[in-house]
C-alpha positions in Angstrom: -10.6 3.8 -21.0 -12.1 0.5 -21.6 -15.9 0.2 -22.2 -17.7 -1.8 -19.5 -20.9 -3.6 -20.5 -23.2 -5.8 -18.6 -25.4 -8.5 -20.3 -28.8 -9.1 -18.8 -29.2 -12.8 -19.6 -32.5 -12.9 -18.0 -33.9 -10.9 -20.8 -33.4 -13.8 -23.3 -35.6 -16.0 -21.2 -39.5 -16.5 -21.3 -41.0 -14.0 -19.0 -42.4 -16.2 -16.2 -39.2 -18.3 -15.7 -37.1 -15.3 -16.5 -38.6 -13.3 -13.8 -38.1 -16.0 -11.3 -34.5 -16.5 -12.4 -33.9 -12.7 -12.3 -35.1 -12.6 -8.8 -32.9 -15.5 -7.7 -29.8 -14.0 -9.4 -30.4 -10.4 -7.8 -30.6 -11.8 -4.4 -27.7 -14.0 -4.8 -25.4 -11.3 -6.3 -26.7 -8.9 -3.7 -26.0 -11.3 -0.8 -22.3 -11.9 -2.4 -21.8 -8.2 -2.6 -22.7 -7.4 1.0 -20.7 -10.4 2.4 -17.6 -9.5 0.3 -17.9 -5.7 1.5 -18.3 -6.7 5.2 -15.3 -8.9 4.9 -13.1 -6.4 3.3 -14.1 -3.7 5.9 -13.6 -6.0 8.8 -10.4 -7.2 7.7 -9.0 -3.7 6.7 -10.2 -2.3 10.1 -8.3 -5.0 12.0 -5.3 -4.9 9.8 -4.8 -1.1 9.7 -5.5 -0.3 13.4 -2.5 1.6 15.0 -0.9 2.9 11.7 -0.1 6.7 11.5 -1.9 7.9 8.3 -2.3 11.5 7.3 -3.8 13.5 4.3 -0.4 13.1 2.8 -0.7 9.4 2.8 -2.9 9.7 -0.3 -1.0 11.6 -3.0 -1.0 11.0 -6.7 -3.0 9.1 -9.1 -5.3 6.2 -8.4 -7.5 3.9 -10.4 -10.7 3.0 -8.8 -12.5 0.0 -10.0 -16.1 -0.9 -8.2 -19.1 -2.9 -8.9 -22.5 -3.3 -7.1 -26.1 -2.1 -7.4 -28.5 0.8 -7.2 -31.7 -0.1 -5.5 -34.5 1.8 -7.6 -38.1 1.0 -6.4 -37.0 -1.9 -4.6 -35.1 -3.3 -7.6 -31.5 -4.1 -7.8 -29.9 -2.4 -10.9 -26.2 -3.6 -11.5 -23.6 -0.9 -11.9 -19.9 -0.7 -12.5 -17.3 2.0 -12.8 -13.6 2.5 -13.7 -12.5 6.0 -12.5 -9.1 8.0 -12.4 -8.8 10.0 -9.1 -6.0 12.4 -8.3 -5.2 12.9 -4.8 -3.5 16.2 -3.8 -2.1 15.2 -0.3 -4.2 18.2 1.3 -7.6 16.9 1.5 -8.7 17.8 -2.2 -9.1 15.4 -5.3 -9.8 15.7 -8.9 -11.3 13.2 -11.3 -9.8 13.6 -14.8 -11.8 10.6 -16.2 -14.4 8.0 -15.4 -16.4 5.3 -17.4 -19.6 3.7 -15.7 -22.3 1.4 -16.7 -25.7 1.4 -14.8 -27.9 -1.3 -15.8 -26.3 -1.7 -18.9 -26.1 1.9 -20.0 -22.7 3.2 -20.4 -21.7 6.7 -19.7 -18.4 8.7 -19.6 -17.7 11.6 -17.3 -15.7 14.5 -18.9 -12.6 15.8 -16.9 -13.2 18.6 -14.3 -14.8 16.7 -11.3 -13.5 17.1 -8.0 -14.1 16.4 -4.3 -12.6 16.3 -0.8 -11.2 13.5 1.6 -10.4 12.9 5.0 -8.0 10.7 6.7 -7.4 9.8 10.4 -4.3 8.3 12.2 -5.9 4.8 12.0 -5.8 4.9 8.1 -9.5 5.4 7.9 -11.6 8.2 6.4 -14.1 9.4 3.7 -14.4 10.7 0.3 -17.0 13.2 -0.8 -17.1 13.7 -4.6 -18.7 17.1 -5.8 -22.6 17.4 -5.5 -24.5 15.5 -6.6 -21.8 13.0 -6.5 -21.6 10.1 -4.1 -19.9 9.5 -0.7 -17.7 6.9 0.4 -16.1 5.3 3.6 -12.4 4.4 2.9 -9.9 2.1 4.5 -6.2 2.8 3.5 -3.3 0.4 3.4 -0.4 1.7 5.5 1.7 2.5 2.4 -1.1 4.4 0.9 -1.0 2.4 -2.3 -4.3 0.8 -2.0 -7.8 2.0 -0.6 -10.9 0.0 0.0 -14.0 1.9 -0.6 -17.7 1.5 0.0 -20.5 3.9 -0.9 -22.4 5.4 1.9 -25.3 6.9 0.2 -28.8 5.2 0.6 -30.2 2.6 -1.7 -26.8 1.5 -2.9 -24.7 -1.6 -2.6 -21.4 -0.6 -4.1 -17.8 -1.2 -3.2 -14.3 -1.3 -4.7 -10.6 -0.7 -4.7 -8.6 2.1 -5.7 -4.9 1.4 -6.4 -1.8 3.7 -6.9 -0.7 4.2 -10.5 2.4 6.0 -9.3 4.9 6.4 -12.2 8.8 6.7 -12.2 8.8 10.5 -12.7 6.8 11.2 -9.3 9.4 12.4 -6.6 10.4 10.4 -3.5 10.4 11.6 0.1 11.0 10.2 3.5 7.3 9.2 3.5 8.1 6.8 0.5 9.6 4.5 3.2 7.0 3.9 5.8 6.2 0.6 7.7 8.0 -2.7 8.0 10.6 -4.0 5.5 12.3 -7.3 5.4 16.1 -7.2 4.5 18.5 -9.9 3.3 22.2 -8.9 3.6 25.4 -10.5 2.6 29.0 -9.4 2.2 32.4 -9.2 4.0 33.6 -7.0 7.0 36.1 -7.0 9.8 35.0 -9.1 12.7 33.6 -6.8 15.3 34.2 -9.3 18.1 35.2 -12.9 18.9 33.3 -15.0 21.2 35.2 -17.1 23.8 36.5 -20.6 22.5 36.0 -19.4 18.8 39.1 -19.1 16.6 40.1 -15.7 14.9 40.7 -12.4 16.0 38.9 -8.9 16.0 39.4 -7.4 12.8 39.9 -10.6 10.9 37.8 -10.3 7.4 34.8 -12.6 7.6 31.9 -13.4 5.3 28.6 -12.3 6.8 24.8 -12.9 6.1 21.7 -12.3 7.8 18.4 -10.7 7.9 17.0 -7.6 9.4 13.6 -5.9 10.0 13.5 -2.4 9.7 10.5 -0.2 10.6 10.4 3.3 9.1 8.2 6.2 10.4 8.1 8.0 7.3 9.8 11.1 9.0 13.4 10.0 8.7 13.8 7.6 11.6 13.6 3.7 11.9 14.2 0.9 14.4 15.6 -2.5 13.6 16.2 -6.1 14.8 18.8 -7.9 13.0 20.1 -11.6 13.0 23.6 -11.4 11.2 25.9 -14.1 11.2 29.7 -13.9 10.7 32.2 -16.6 10.1 34.3 -15.5 12.7 32.1 -13.4 15.1 29.2 -15.8 15.1 25.7 -14.3 15.7 24.0 -12.2 18.3 20.4 -13.2 18.0 17.6 -10.6 17.7 19.6 -7.5 18.2 17.9 -4.3 18.5 19.0 -1.1 16.9 17.9 2.1 15.4 19.1 4.9 13.0 18.0 7.6 10.7 17.4 7.8 7.0 17.2 10.3 4.1 15.2 10.0 0.8 15.9 12.3 -2.1 13.5 13.4 -4.7 15.2 11.1 -7.3 14.6 8.1 -4.9 18.1 7.6 -3.8 18.4 6.9 -0.1 21.1 7.1 2.9 20.9 5.2 5.9 22.8 5.6 8.9 22.7 3.1 11.8 24.8 2.7 15.1 24.8 -1.0 16.1 25.5 -1.5 19.8 29.3 -1.9 20.4 30.1 -1.2 16.7 31.3 1.7 14.6 28.6 3.7 12.8 27.4 2.2 9.4 26.3 4.3 6.5 24.8 2.8 3.4 23.5 4.3 0.1 20.9 3.0 -2.2 18.0 3.4 -4.3 14.2 2.9 -3.9 12.3 0.9 -6.5 8.9 -0.3 -7.1 7.1 2.7 -5.9 8.7 2.4 -2.3 7.9 -1.4 -1.9 11.6 -2.2 -2.2 15.2 -0.7 -1.8 18.7 -1.8 -2.7 21.7 -0.5 -1.0 25.4 -1.0 -0.2 27.6 0.2 2.7 30.0 3.0 1.9 31.6 3.4 5.5 33.4 1.9 7.3 35.8 1.4 4.3 36.2 -2.3 4.9 32.5 -3.2 5.0 31.7 -4.6 1.8 27.9 -5.4 2.4 24.9 -5.3 0.2 21.2 -5.4 1.1 17.7 -5.8 -0.6 14.7 -4.7 1.6 11.2 -5.4 0.6 8.0 -4.2 2.1 6.3 -6.8 4.5 2.7 -5.6 4.2 
């Protein structure tokens, strides 16, 4: 854990000038923290509205970094923290390590701390660390990989971000894929149809490329809109569709989609980058040789 120190430059100045400069610095820094916190909260509240979060959205190890002030006898004392938080997916958490600096005094917290948290469907919630620990309002990204946090105790101006430190050995599940993904696809297939006045025949091998937007619900279902163009079949713009998916603990994934008027398509692939990307190839129908890369859009 890196040591965090804060240099009080005003202590180096003559007392009268230093006092004035210190007052101006504290007012300026406090205003900036309040503005930054307000912007983060207002943006996150708008962006996250309508998402379906649960306690399980937060699961695994996160690193919390924050800075701000304690207000002591009307005087702002700067503070900063780097903290490791383990969310258990059931409303409880533990704190294996933390280092903080308050008014330039550094302290390290031994393992063994804990707390509780709440999450509502709109991806907002609270954290309460064990007494006499602080409390926070939290705003969660739809993927659960980032949490915006602001302390709610009186006489504090303190906000920061927790980010997932997920490692490759953590198991995947259907919840690993949740939200909107943009796919780029390409390959060959038998033409499923031939538009009027276009050369070729149904079943003729053609080159295809396209883009797809898939929205996963974290429970094994998805909807999609595709724009796929074939050298023989042309394109049907903004074609809707739906399907199912299964994610295994080793982060392999199987997708099944039933495009309107076409045979069922089954693809297998692997999820990478903590659920932010997947790569897959079709396995049926046999003559479909199409690969896709999907990347999370938010």
